[in-house]
C-alpha positions as CSV (number, residue, x, y, z in Angstrom):
1,M,35.3,-23.9,226.3
2,Q,38.4,-25.1,224.4
3,K,41.1,-22.3,224.2
4,A,42.3,-21.6,220.7
5,Y,46.1,-21.0,220.1
6,Q,47.9,-19.2,217.5
7,I,50.2,-21.5,215.8
8,S,53.0,-20.1,213.4
9,A,52.5,-21.1,209.7
10,M,55.0,-23.3,207.8
11,F,55.8,-23.7,204.2
12,N,58.0,-26.2,202.0
13,G,58.9,-23.7,199.4
14,L,57.3,-25.5,196.4
15,I,55.4,-22.8,194.4
16,K,52.3,-23.7,192.7
17,N,50.6,-20.3,192.4
18,L,52.0,-16.8,190.9
19,G,50.1,-13.3,191.4
20,K,50.4,-9.7,190.3
21,V,50.8,-6.6,192.4
22,S,47.7,-4.6,191.5
23,K,47.8,-2.0,194.0
24,I,50.0,-0.3,196.8
25,V,48.6,1.9,199.4
26,P,50.7,3.6,202.0
27,T,48.7,4.0,205.5
28,D,50.3,5.6,208.3
29,E,53.5,3.5,208.9
30,L,51.9,0.4,207.0
31,Y,51.8,-0.2,203.4
32,E,48.8,-2.1,202.2
33,F,49.5,-4.6,199.3
34,T,46.7,-5.9,197.0
35,I,47.7,-9.0,194.8
36,K,45.8,-10.7,191.9
37,S,45.7,-14.2,191.7
38,P,43.3,-17.1,191.5
39,I,44.7,-18.3,194.8
40,A,42.6,-15.5,196.5
41,V,39.3,-17.5,196.1
42,T,40.9,-19.9,198.7
43,K,41.6,-17.2,201.4
44,K,39.8,-15.3,204.0
45,N,40.5,-13.0,206.2
46,G,43.1,-14.0,208.9
47,D,44.7,-16.6,206.8
48,S,48.5,-16.8,206.2
49,I,50.1,-16.6,202.8
50,A,53.6,-16.5,201.8
51,V,54.3,-13.9,199.2
52,D,58.1,-14.3,197.6
53,G,58.7,-16.4,200.7
54,A,57.4,-13.7,203.3
55,C,54.5,-14.6,205.5
56,F,51.7,-12.2,205.9
57,T,48.2,-12.4,207.2
58,V,45.3,-11.5,204.4
59,I,43.0,-8.9,205.6
60,S,40.6,-8.7,203.0
61,T,39.4,-10.7,199.7
62,I,37.2,-9.5,196.7
63,N,36.7,-11.8,193.9
64,N,40.2,-12.8,192.6
65,E,42.2,-10.3,194.8
66,F,43.6,-10.4,198.3
67,S,45.3,-7.7,200.4
68,F,47.9,-7.6,203.2
69,Q,49.6,-5.3,205.3
70,A,53.5,-4.9,205.9
71,M,55.1,-3.4,208.8
72,P,58.3,-1.2,208.7
73,E,60.3,-4.2,209.7
74,S,59.1,-6.1,206.8
75,L,59.5,-3.4,204.6
76,N,63.1,-3.0,205.6
77,L,64.1,-7.0,205.5
78,T,62.3,-7.9,202.0
79,I,62.0,-6.5,198.6
80,L,58.7,-5.3,199.1
81,H,60.1,-1.7,198.3
82,D,60.8,-3.1,194.9
83,Y,57.4,-3.7,194.0
84,Q,55.1,-1.9,191.6
85,P,52.0,-2.5,190.0
86,G,52.3,-5.5,187.8
87,T,55.4,-7.0,189.7
88,L,55.0,-11.1,189.5
89,V,55.0,-12.8,192.9
90,N,55.4,-16.2,194.2
91,L,52.6,-17.3,196.1
92,E,52.4,-20.3,198.7
93,N,49.5,-21.5,201.1
94,P,50.7,-22.8,204.5
95,L,51.3,-26.7,205.0
96,T,48.6,-28.8,206.5
97,L,49.5,-31.9,208.6
98,S,48.1,-34.1,205.5
99,Q,50.9,-33.0,203.2
100,F,54.3,-34.3,202.1
101,I,57.1,-31.9,202.7
102,D,58.7,-32.5,199.2
103,G,61.0,-29.3,199.6
104,H,62.3,-28.2,202.9
105,L,60.8,-26.5,206.0
106,V,60.3,-22.8,205.3
107,Q,58.9,-20.4,208.3
108,G,58.2,-17.3,206.2
109,H,60.6,-15.4,208.0
110,I,62.9,-13.5,205.6
111,D,66.5,-13.1,207.2
112,G,67.3,-10.4,204.5
113,T,67.8,-9.7,200.6
114,G,70.4,-10.8,198.1
115,T,71.3,-9.3,194.6
116,V,71.4,-11.1,191.5
117,K,75.2,-11.1,190.4
118,K,75.2,-13.4,187.3
119,I,73.0,-15.7,185.4
120,S,74.4,-18.4,183.3
121,Q,72.6,-20.7,180.7
122,Q,73.4,-24.3,181.4
123,G,71.4,-25.8,178.4
124,S,67.6,-25.1,179.3
125,S,68.8,-24.6,182.8
126,S,70.3,-21.5,184.6
127,A,72.8,-21.1,187.3
128,I,72.3,-18.0,189.4
129,Q,74.9,-16.2,191.5
130,I,73.5,-14.3,194.4
131,E,75.7,-11.4,196.2
132,A,74.4,-11.8,199.9
133,P,75.4,-10.2,203.2
134,S,78.4,-12.1,205.4
135,S,75.5,-12.4,208.0
136,I,73.5,-14.6,205.8
137,L,76.3,-16.4,203.7
138,S,77.9,-17.5,206.9
139,M,74.8,-19.8,207.7
140,I,74.8,-21.1,204.1
141,A,76.2,-24.3,203.4
142,L,77.2,-26.1,200.0
143,K,74.5,-28.5,199.1
144,G,72.3,-27.1,201.9
145,S,68.9,-25.5,201.4
146,I,67.9,-21.9,201.0
147,A,64.6,-20.2,200.2
148,I,64.9,-17.8,197.3
149,N,61.5,-15.5,196.8
150,G,60.3,-18.4,198.8
151,V,61.5,-21.0,196.5
152,S,63.2,-24.1,198.2
153,L,66.5,-24.5,196.5
154,T,69.7,-26.4,196.9
155,V,73.0,-24.3,197.3
156,S,75.4,-25.3,194.1
157,G,78.3,-23.1,194.8
158,L,79.7,-20.7,197.5
159,S,82.1,-18.1,198.0
160,K,82.9,-15.2,200.7
161,K,80.7,-12.9,198.5
162,Y,78.0,-14.8,196.9
163,F,76.2,-18.3,196.6
164,E,74.8,-20.0,193.2
165,V,72.0,-22.2,193.0
166,S,70.8,-24.1,189.7
167,L,67.5,-23.9,188.3
168,I,65.7,-26.4,186.1
169,P,63.3,-25.4,183.5
170,S,60.0,-26.2,185.5
171,T,61.1,-24.0,188.1
172,L,62.0,-21.1,185.8
173,K,58.6,-21.4,184.2
174,S,56.5,-22.0,187.3
175,T,58.1,-19.2,189.5
176,N,59.2,-15.5,189.2
177,L,62.8,-16.6,189.3
178,G,62.7,-17.2,185.6
179,K,62.0,-13.3,185.2
180,L,65.4,-12.3,187.3
181,K,68.0,-10.2,185.8
182,P,71.5,-8.9,187.3
183,G,70.8,-6.2,189.8
184,M,67.7,-7.4,190.8
185,R,66.9,-8.3,194.5
186,V,65.6,-11.3,196.1
187,N,64.4,-12.4,199.5
188,L,66.4,-15.0,201.3
189,E,65.5,-17.4,204.1
190,I,68.2,-19.4,205.4
191,D,67.8,-23.3,206.4
192,L,65.9,-23.7,209.7
193,I,68.5,-25.8,211.0
194,S,71.2,-23.2,210.6
195,R,69.2,-20.7,212.5
196,Y,68.8,-22.8,215.5
197,I,72.8,-23.6,215.2
198,E,73.7,-20.3,215.2
199,R,71.5,-18.9,218.2
200,Q,73.1,-22.1,220.2
201,I,76.9,-21.0,219.2
202,Q,76.0,-17.5,220.4
203,K,74.8,-18.9,223.6
204,S,77.7,-20.8,224.2
């Protein structure tokens, strides 16, 4: 009998589906979230899905809704505590081997959260400044990649306290980033290459 192996899901940060939080239920140390979205009909129990960039395992599906559970670590590292019924979330299915990687490789492992500092209109586009912990900023590179709520973006500005990204109209329309306001928190995942470079520096 062939042995089955569990392989971590990968994403590319290109959001094609949105959903809305329909229910939040605390269960012991876990929280169970139910999301309403047409993407639910493509999912089955045990499947992976990225919710605002954080990878979770589907535990149930009913019609156009799916549910997942979050452990304390996920609750502490992400914006899950900010969710309430009606919250709009970005959704992405894992990559398959036949897909092009048009964004950048995203693991669905959130490094922490940032807070929207300022939003500036640039014609029909927007520039968003996001304050982030120094531990995250130190691994961000100007013109490098970062995932914000699971969306693959290019860093257009960088300082000691915040970084900036520019969003085109289609991204503002097709993701929940178009709903951001100053003071709101976002999930952040640094570029995969930066994470491994940092690890090697720590070992040297």
